[in-house]
Structures are given as structure tokens and as C-alpha cells.
C-alpha positions as CSV (number, residue, x, y, z in Angstrom):
1,M,-0.1,0.1,-0.1
2,S,1.6,3.2,-1.1
3,L,0.3,6.9,-1.4
4,L,1.8,10.3,-2.6
5,I,0.4,13.5,-1.2
6,K,2.0,16.3,-3.3
7,N,2.2,20.0,-3.7
8,G,0.9,20.5,-0.1
9,D,1.7,23.3,2.5
10,I,3.2,21.0,5.0
11,V,2.9,22.4,8.7
12,T,4.2,21.1,11.9
13,A,4.8,22.4,15.4
14,D,7.9,24.1,14.5
15,D,8.2,24.2,10.7
16,R,6.5,25.2,7.2
17,Y,7.4,24.1,3.7
18,K,6.2,23.0,0.4
19,A,6.9,19.2,-0.5
20,D,5.6,16.1,-1.5
21,I,4.9,13.0,1.0
22,Y,5.3,9.4,-0.1
23,C,4.0,6.9,2.4
24,E,4.4,3.1,2.0
25,R,3.7,0.2,4.3
26,E,1.8,2.5,6.9
27,T,4.8,4.9,7.2
28,I,6.3,8.1,5.8
29,T,9.1,7.1,3.8
30,R,10.3,10.0,1.9
31,I,9.5,14.0,1.7
32,G,10.6,16.3,-1.0
33,R,9.9,18.3,-4.0
34,N,8.7,16.6,-7.2
35,L,9.3,12.8,-5.6
36,E,9.7,10.2,-8.3
37,V,7.2,7.3,-7.3
38,P,6.0,4.1,-9.1
39,P,3.6,4.9,-11.8
40,D,0.5,3.2,-10.1
41,T,0.9,5.1,-7.0
42,P,-2.3,6.7,-5.9
43,V,-1.8,10.7,-5.8
44,I,-3.8,13.2,-3.8
45,D,-3.0,16.8,-5.1
46,A,-2.9,19.1,-2.0
47,V,-2.2,22.3,-3.7
48,G,-3.6,25.1,-2.2
49,K,-4.1,22.8,1.1
50,Y,-2.3,22.7,4.4
51,V,-1.1,19.1,5.4
52,F,-1.0,18.4,9.0
53,P,-0.1,15.5,11.2
54,G,-2.9,13.8,12.1
55,F,-4.3,15.4,15.2
56,I,-4.4,13.4,18.6
57,D,-7.3,14.0,21.1
58,P,-5.8,13.0,24.5
59,H,-9.0,13.2,26.6
60,T,-12.0,11.2,25.3
61,H,-14.9,9.3,26.8
62,I,-16.5,6.8,24.5
63,H,-17.6,3.9,26.5
64,L,-18.7,5.8,29.6
65,P,-21.0,4.4,32.1
66,F,-23.2,6.9,34.3
67,K,-25.6,5.4,37.1
68,D,-27.8,2.9,35.0
69,F,-26.9,3.9,31.6
70,C,-24.1,4.7,29.1
71,A,-23.0,7.7,27.0
72,K,-24.3,7.2,23.3
73,D,-21.2,7.0,21.2
74,T,-20.0,3.6,20.3
75,H,-16.3,3.4,18.9
76,A,-17.4,2.8,15.6
77,T,-19.4,6.2,15.5
78,A,-16.7,8.0,17.7
79,S,-14.1,7.2,15.2
80,R,-15.8,7.9,12.4
81,A,-16.7,11.4,13.9
82,A,-13.1,11.8,15.1
83,L,-11.7,11.0,11.6
84,L,-14.0,13.6,9.8
85,G,-12.8,16.1,12.2
86,G,-9.1,15.2,11.5
87,T,-8.3,13.3,14.5
88,T,-6.4,10.0,13.7
89,T,-5.6,8.8,17.3
90,L,-7.8,8.9,20.5
91,I,-6.7,8.4,23.9
92,E,-9.7,7.5,25.9
93,M,-10.3,7.5,30.0
94,C,-10.8,3.9,30.8
95,C,-12.7,4.7,34.3
96,P,-13.2,1.7,36.7
97,E,-15.1,2.7,39.8
98,R,-13.8,2.4,43.3
99,G,-14.7,-1.2,43.6
100,D,-13.7,-2.2,40.2
101,E,-10.2,-3.7,39.1
102,P,-8.0,-1.8,36.5
103,L,-7.3,-4.7,34.4
104,D,-10.7,-6.0,34.2
105,A,-11.8,-2.4,33.1
106,L,-9.1,-2.5,30.7
107,D,-10.4,-5.5,29.2
108,I,-14.0,-4.1,28.9
109,W,-12.6,-1.1,27.3
110,R,-10.1,-2.4,24.7
111,G,-12.8,-5.1,23.8
112,K,-15.3,-2.3,23.0
113,A,-12.6,-0.7,20.6
114,E,-11.0,-3.7,19.0
115,G,-12.3,-4.4,15.8
116,N,-14.7,-1.2,15.8
117,S,-12.3,1.8,15.7
118,A,-11.3,3.3,12.4
119,C,-8.8,5.4,14.2
120,D,-5.8,4.3,16.4
121,Y,-6.4,4.6,20.1
122,S,-4.8,4.2,23.4
123,F,-6.0,4.4,27.1
124,H,-5.3,6.4,30.3
125,I,-6.1,3.7,32.9
126,G,-8.2,5.2,36.0
127,V,-7.2,4.6,39.6
128,A,-10.1,5.0,41.8
129,R,-8.4,3.5,45.0
130,Y,-5.2,2.4,46.0
131,D,-4.1,-0.7,47.7
132,E,-1.6,-3.7,47.3
133,S,-3.7,-5.1,44.6
134,I,-3.6,-1.9,42.5
135,E,-0.2,-1.4,43.0
136,R,0.8,-4.6,41.2
137,Q,-2.1,-4.2,38.9
138,L,-0.4,-0.7,37.6
139,R,2.8,-2.5,36.7
140,D,1.1,-4.8,34.4
141,V,-0.8,-2.0,32.9
142,V,2.5,-0.4,32.0
143,D,3.9,-3.5,30.8
144,R,0.8,-3.7,28.4
145,G,1.8,-0.5,26.7
146,L,-0.3,2.1,28.6
147,P,2.0,4.5,30.7
148,S,-0.5,6.9,31.8
149,F,-2.9,6.9,34.8
150,K,-6.1,8.7,35.4
151,I,-7.1,10.1,38.8
152,Y,-9.8,12.0,40.1
153,L,-10.0,14.5,43.0
154,A,-13.7,14.7,42.6
155,Y,-16.9,12.3,42.6
156,K,-16.5,11.2,46.2
157,G,-17.6,7.6,46.8
158,S,-17.0,6.5,43.1
159,Y,-13.5,7.7,41.7
160,A,-12.1,10.1,44.2
161,L,-8.8,9.3,45.9
162,S,-8.1,10.4,49.5
163,D,-5.1,12.4,50.0
164,E,-3.2,9.1,51.3
165,E,-4.0,7.4,48.4
166,L,-3.0,10.3,46.0
167,Y,0.3,10.1,47.6
168,H,1.0,6.4,47.0
169,A,-0.7,6.5,43.5
170,L,1.8,9.3,42.6
171,R,4.7,7.6,44.0
172,R,3.7,4.6,42.2
173,A,3.7,6.5,39.0
174,K,7.2,8.1,39.6
175,E,8.6,4.4,40.4
176,L,7.1,3.3,37.0
177,G,8.2,6.3,35.1
178,V,4.7,7.2,33.8
179,I,2.6,10.4,34.0
180,V,-0.8,11.0,36.0
181,T,-3.7,12.8,34.4
182,A,-5.9,14.5,36.9
183,H,-9.2,16.0,37.5
184,C,-8.8,18.5,39.9
185,E,-11.5,19.8,42.5
186,N,-12.2,18.9,46.0
187,A,-14.6,16.1,46.2
188,D,-15.5,16.8,49.7
189,L,-16.3,20.4,49.2
190,V,-18.2,19.9,45.9
191,V,-20.6,17.4,47.8
192,E,-21.2,19.8,50.8
193,L,-21.9,22.7,48.1
194,Q,-24.5,20.6,46.3
195,K,-26.4,19.6,49.4
196,K,-26.4,23.4,50.4
197,L,-27.8,24.4,47.1
198,L,-30.3,21.3,46.9
199,A,-31.6,22.2,50.1
200,E,-32.2,25.8,49.2
201,G,-34.3,24.8,46.3
202,K,-31.6,25.5,43.9
203,T,-32.0,22.6,41.3
204,G,-31.6,23.8,38.0
205,P,-28.5,23.1,35.9
206,E,-27.5,26.9,36.4
207,W,-26.6,25.8,39.9
208,H,-24.0,23.3,38.8
209,Y,-21.5,25.9,38.3
210,H,-21.9,27.0,41.9
211,S,-21.4,23.8,43.2
212,R,-17.7,23.7,42.0
213,P,-16.8,27.3,41.3
214,P,-13.4,28.3,40.5
215,F,-11.7,28.4,44.0
216,V,-12.8,24.5,44.2
217,E,-10.8,23.7,41.0
218,A,-7.9,26.1,42.2
219,E,-7.6,24.1,45.3
220,G,-7.6,20.8,43.8
221,T,-4.9,21.8,41.3
222,H,-2.7,23.1,44.0
223,R,-3.1,20.1,46.2
224,L,-2.0,18.1,43.2
225,M,1.0,20.0,42.6
226,T,1.9,19.6,46.2
227,F,1.7,16.1,46.2
228,A,3.7,15.8,42.8
229,Q,6.4,18.1,44.6
230,A,6.5,15.6,47.4
231,T,6.6,12.7,45.3
232,G,8.6,13.9,42.0
233,A,5.7,12.4,40.1
234,H,5.1,14.1,36.4
235,V,1.3,15.4,36.5
236,Y,-1.1,16.6,33.8
237,V,-4.2,18.6,34.7
238,V,-7.1,17.8,32.7
239,H,-9.8,20.4,31.4
240,L,-8.2,23.3,33.4
241,S,-11.1,26.0,33.1
242,C,-10.1,29.2,34.8
243,G,-7.3,31.7,35.8
244,E,-7.1,30.6,39.2
245,A,-6.3,27.0,38.4
246,L,-3.8,28.2,35.7
247,R,-1.9,30.3,38.3
248,A,-1.8,27.4,40.7
249,A,-0.2,25.2,38.0
250,M,2.1,28.0,36.9
251,R,3.5,28.5,40.6
252,A,4.1,24.8,40.8
253,K,6.1,24.6,37.3
254,Y,8.0,27.5,38.3
255,A,9.1,25.9,41.4
256,G,10.1,22.7,39.6
257,V,7.0,20.5,39.6
258,H,6.9,18.6,36.4
259,A,3.6,19.8,35.5
260,Y,1.5,19.8,32.0
261,V,-1.7,21.6,31.4
262,E,-4.8,20.7,29.3
263,A,-7.6,22.9,27.9
264,L,-10.9,22.1,26.3
265,I,-12.3,23.5,23.1
266,Q,-15.7,24.1,25.3
267,H,-13.8,26.3,27.8
268,L,-11.9,28.3,25.0
269,T,-15.2,29.1,23.2
270,L,-18.4,28.7,25.5
271,D,-18.9,30.3,28.7
272,K,-21.4,29.7,32.0
273,T,-24.4,31.6,30.4
274,Y,-24.9,28.7,28.2
275,A,-25.6,26.5,31.2
276,E,-27.9,29.2,32.2
277,L,-30.3,28.9,29.3
278,P,-34.0,28.7,30.1
279,D,-36.4,25.7,29.9
280,F,-33.8,23.2,31.1
281,E,-31.5,23.8,27.8
282,G,-28.8,24.5,30.2
283,A,-28.4,21.0,31.1
284,K,-26.8,20.3,27.4
285,Y,-23.8,22.3,28.8
286,V,-23.4,20.9,32.1
287,M,-19.7,19.7,32.5
288,S,-17.2,19.4,35.0
289,T,-15.0,21.6,35.5
290,P,-18.0,23.7,34.7
291,L,-18.0,26.5,31.9
292,R,-16.7,29.7,33.2
293,H,-17.0,33.5,33.0
294,K,-16.1,34.6,29.6
295,A,-13.1,36.6,30.8
296,N,-11.5,33.3,31.3
297,Q,-11.4,32.7,27.7
298,D,-8.6,35.2,27.2
299,I,-6.6,33.9,30.0
300,L,-6.7,30.3,28.4
301,W,-6.0,31.5,25.0
302,N,-3.0,33.4,26.3
303,G,-1.7,30.5,28.0
304,L,-1.8,28.4,24.7
305,R,-0.3,31.2,23.0
306,Q,2.6,31.1,25.3
307,R,2.7,27.5,25.5
308,F,1.9,27.2,29.1
309,I,-1.1,25.3,28.3
310,H,0.3,22.2,26.3
311,T,-3.0,20.7,24.7
312,V,-6.3,21.3,23.5
313,A,-8.6,18.2,23.9
314,S,-12.6,17.7,23.4
315,D,-13.3,15.6,26.8
316,H,-16.0,14.1,24.4
317,A,-18.8,12.7,26.5
318,P,-22.0,12.2,24.4
319,F,-25.2,12.0,26.7
320,D,-28.5,12.6,24.9
321,F,-30.5,15.5,26.0
322,K,-33.9,13.5,25.9
323,G,-33.7,10.4,27.8
324,Q,-30.0,11.2,29.7
325,K,-29.5,14.9,30.4
326,D,-33.2,15.2,31.3
327,R,-33.0,12.6,34.0
328,G,-31.5,15.6,36.1
329,R,-34.4,18.0,35.7
330,D,-35.2,18.1,39.4
331,D,-31.9,17.9,40.6
332,F,-28.9,19.1,38.7
333,T,-26.3,16.5,40.5
334,R,-28.1,13.9,38.2
335,I,-27.3,15.7,34.8
336,P,-24.7,13.4,33.3
337,N,-21.9,15.5,32.8
338,G,-20.1,16.2,29.4
339,L,-20.3,17.7,26.0
340,P,-20.3,16.1,22.5
341,C,-17.4,17.7,20.5
342,L,-14.9,15.1,19.2
343,E,-15.9,15.9,15.5
344,D,-15.7,19.8,16.1
345,R,-12.5,20.3,18.0
346,V,-10.2,21.0,15.2
347,K,-12.6,23.3,13.3
348,L,-13.2,25.4,16.2
349,L,-9.7,25.6,17.1
350,Y,-8.7,26.6,13.8
351,T,-11.5,29.2,13.3
352,H,-11.6,30.7,16.7
353,G,-7.6,30.3,17.2
354,V,-5.8,30.8,14.0
355,L,-8.3,32.8,12.1
356,D,-9.0,35.1,14.9
357,G,-5.4,35.8,15.4
358,R,-5.1,34.0,19.1
359,I,-2.6,31.6,18.0
360,D,-0.4,30.9,15.0
361,L,-0.4,27.5,12.8
362,H,2.5,26.1,14.4
363,T,1.0,26.3,18.0
364,F,-2.3,25.1,16.3
365,V,-0.5,22.0,15.3
366,D,1.4,21.6,18.7
367,C,-1.4,21.9,21.1
368,A,-3.9,19.7,18.9
369,A,-1.2,16.9,18.0
370,T,2.3,17.2,18.9
371,Q,2.4,17.9,22.7
372,A,-0.1,15.1,23.1
373,A,2.2,12.8,21.5
374,R,5.2,14.1,23.2
375,I,3.7,13.9,26.6
376,F,1.9,10.4,26.2
377,G,4.9,8.6,24.6
378,L,3.6,8.6,21.0
379,F,6.2,10.7,19.6
380,P,7.7,10.9,17.1
381,R,5.5,7.8,15.5
382,K,2.6,10.3,15.9
383,G,2.2,13.8,16.0
384,T,4.6,15.0,13.5
385,I,5.4,14.6,9.6
386,Q,9.0,12.9,9.0
387,P,10.6,9.9,7.5
388,G,9.4,6.9,9.9
389,S,6.5,8.5,11.3
390,D,2.9,6.9,11.0
391,A,1.5,8.0,7.8
392,D,-1.5,9.8,9.9
393,L,-1.9,12.7,7.6
394,V,-4.6,15.4,7.2
395,V,-5.1,17.4,4.0
396,F,-6.9,20.6,5.4
397,D,-8.8,23.1,3.2
398,P,-8.5,26.3,4.9
399,N,-11.4,28.1,2.8
400,H,-13.9,25.6,3.4
401,E,-17.1,27.2,5.1
402,S,-19.8,25.1,7.2
403,V,-22.1,25.4,10.1
404,I,-22.1,22.9,12.7
405,S,-25.5,21.1,13.3
406,R,-26.8,18.1,14.9
407,D,-28.3,17.4,11.5
408,T,-25.1,17.0,9.6
409,H,-22.6,15.6,12.6
410,S,-21.6,12.0,12.7
411,M,-21.5,11.8,16.6
412,N,-24.3,9.6,18.0
413,I,-26.0,12.1,20.0
414,D,-29.3,14.1,19.7
415,Y,-27.8,17.6,20.1
416,S,-24.8,19.9,19.2
417,A,-23.3,22.1,21.7
418,F,-22.5,24.5,18.7
419,E,-25.8,24.4,16.9
420,G,-25.7,27.0,14.1
421,W,-21.9,28.0,14.6
422,P,-20.0,29.0,11.3
423,V,-16.6,27.4,11.0
424,R,-13.9,27.7,8.5
425,G,-11.4,24.7,7.3
426,R,-12.0,21.1,7.2
427,A,-10.1,17.9,7.0
428,E,-10.7,17.2,3.3
429,T,-8.5,14.1,3.2
430,V,-7.5,12.0,6.0
431,T,-5.1,8.8,6.5
432,V,-4.5,6.5,9.1
433,R,-1.1,4.7,8.9
434,G,-1.5,5.4,4.9
435,A,-5.1,4.1,4.6
436,L,-7.5,6.7,3.5
437,A,-10.2,7.3,5.9
438,V,-11.7,10.7,4.6
439,R,-11.8,11.7,1.2
440,D,-13.6,15.0,0.0
441,G,-14.9,15.4,3.4
442,K,-16.5,12.1,3.4
443,F,-15.9,8.9,5.6
444,V,-14.4,6.1,3.4
445,G,-12.6,4.2,6.3
446,T,-12.9,0.9,7.5
447,G,-14.3,0.0,11.0
448,G,-11.5,-1.9,12.8
449,H,-8.8,-0.5,11.0
450,G,-7.5,1.2,14.1
451,I,-5.3,-0.3,16.4
452,M,-4.3,0.1,20.1
453,I,-0.9,1.9,20.1
454,E,1.5,0.6,22.8
455,R,3.3,3.8,24.4
456,E,6.8,3.7,26.3
457,P,7.2,5.3,29.5
458,T,8.8,8.7,29.1
459,H,8.9,10.5,32.2
460,F,11.7,9.7,34.6
């Protein structure tokens, strides 16, 4: 299997040039001008288009149980949506609850992806308690090529770690040379604020924000950084949403803590007024950490531009409005958290980041692909364009105009969080390890083509 992409404007995190790319046997083998290739080689003419490395979404939920039901996407529908958006590799949160075993959960999550995903994938393994059994299993997880953990400092009783468990989990991660991703809040404080609000009759989705305000996120971020400093562990803050939390992370980083920060496209483009929409429409926008005051958007964009914030993810969590979100109509704590945006992440980042002058093209590639590859042990196989890298490529039409809508998206969910938003740019052609997955903006891939990418520990 071979492929030639010619005449493209190749853009990576730190370079830009015009050249042809020749792909053989799933990898990039040659890059240059006017490449000579066998006469029967399929050719894609990328004149007037950007050629980016396949984008990587480092934070997704596809199989996601919540109480007695699950999120709506399957790996077949989610991987199709990802590819249409230019994302060629997903890292999914594998989330066992406190009483579950990580290796059992991994078997479940991996079993749902294998044979169904059209794009490549990996997992962050959740650690919802810490004991001798978990300690042994984490070594097995790393040996299976999954050198990143996920912990929660939220969701008391199901996922949250105590401070003692947090210390031991981070110490074990340091021993294994892996990175720990963390949802940073204060589980006890969230519970108490929820109780207070509900007792006052404040039950609507607009009160979700007030149960986990910025100071709760900042406290959790500071606590994670304190424990990372004590253990020497490398940590990655997921869905950081506000200036208070960013300052806590940056203070720790300047003090020598090995800290990385993720923003979400939702926090960069939406604000808390969406969760305050009347007639329960705000439930569509309930997520944790919550949407914040609009003033935080400039802070986050500046963090990206300065590369204090390393990645932009989707935290894709597709729960239907009807039949799932509306189960919390009389109690905001019963609204399943999350927004669907796996398909829209790259278009929104390009439109509101690059075209609006908030970030340049190199930062765009860096935060949407390269940094995720570097942080999570995928680089240089993924996240860049060079000989020897996987032939995960996106031919991107910067002039294409479209409008986001539930009527046209491929995600298996009954609403769009960005309904009616105009965007510029699209992934016109997408390859996964050299195989065409999208052509002319249409999905042409194969379910099951995606494989689990085994990663190596990179943090010591």
C-alpha cells in the first residue's frame, strides 16, 4: 500500500515548507519536491491546502457508564466522527469505579474498541482506589503499553482518591516512569456545596457551576501540585478552565514541578451563560469542570499562545439531551456531565484560534497533535511529519465554510453544543497509517482499521 500527497503546504509544530510526502507500508518514507514514485501510486493533489500531522485527542470518553446507562457513542461512531474532524488517534479514559479492578476495566474498554475503531487509540487507566492489589496491577498496565494513569480529586464515593491514596498513586507513577492525568477539584467540598444548594431549592442546571466554583478547582490543582512536588511525579491537569487554577499550576511549574496543562475547546469558546439557558436547555452544557465566566477565555488563549497550556482536548462525553440529560430535570447532580465535541474540536480551534489571531499555525499543530504525542509517549510515531512516522496525515482545506449542526454531524447524539456556529476549514483528506479514512470530506474508512498503540514510559 503506497500513497503520494503532492504540492501541499506542510505545517508541523516548528516547521513549514512545500513538499510531497510518499507513504509506504503505513509509514512516511520520503519527503521532498517532485518525488519520483511508481506509476501506479495513488496521488492526492494538495495544492492550496495545508498538510498537518494527524491530530490527537488526548482526553475522550466513548464507553462511559453513568448510573444505570452509558454515553451514546460507540467506538464505530466516535472514530468516524473523530476522523471527519481530522483526529487520527484517540486516548480514551478507562474509568473503573472504586470497587472495580483496573485490569478488568481495561479488558472491557479495549474489547469495545478492538475491531470497531476506524482510528488508532490508546487509554489512560483510572485509579479509583489505592491498595496492594492496585499497586501490582499498575505494573501490568504499564507492561501492556499504557504508561499513563487517570485520577480524580472529585466524585466522592465512586472515583475520588483520598490524600493518602493520592500520595501513594503518585509515588507509584514516579517509580514506573509514567505520567498521571488528574481531574482537579475538592470532592468533599463539592458534595457539601451540592447539598447546600439543593436544600435551598436551587435544583436547575445553572446551579451546577456554583457547586464547583473556580476556587474549588484551584484548590484541587494546588493540592495535586503539592503532592507532585512531594513525590517527584509528572502530572497533567485535565480540562483546566480558569485563571485561578492556571496560576496554581504555573506557580508549581516555576517551582520545579513536572506539570502539564490541558484546556478544552469548550472552555475556550463557551461560557457559563450557556448552562443558564432557560427551559432546561442549560443541561446540554453541564460539564465538570464547569463552563466559566467569559473573562477566562482570554486567559486560556494567552496560556496556549505562550505554550503554558500544552494541549487542547475534547473531553468528549456524548449523553443525549432527551432520555439522559433530562433525568436531572429536578436535581442538577443527576445530569450526566459532558459535551459532545470530538468531531468539532479541530475546526473550532482553527476558526477561533488561528483565524481570529489568537494562536499561529504552529501552536495550532502543537496543541492539537504534537504535545499530546510528546507527553504521552507517542512521538515521533505520531504527532509530526517526518520519515519513519506513521502516515497519519490531514489535508486541510482552509477555505471551506460550513455550519455545525446535529443534522450533519456523525456523533451519535441528539444535539450539538455548537448548533448553528459557522466554521472555516475542514479535514478534506485524512489517512490513518497510510490508509484513506476521509476523502473529499466524506468518511471512506474501515471499522476495525484502528489499533491500540502501545506506548513507552517517557517520564523519569
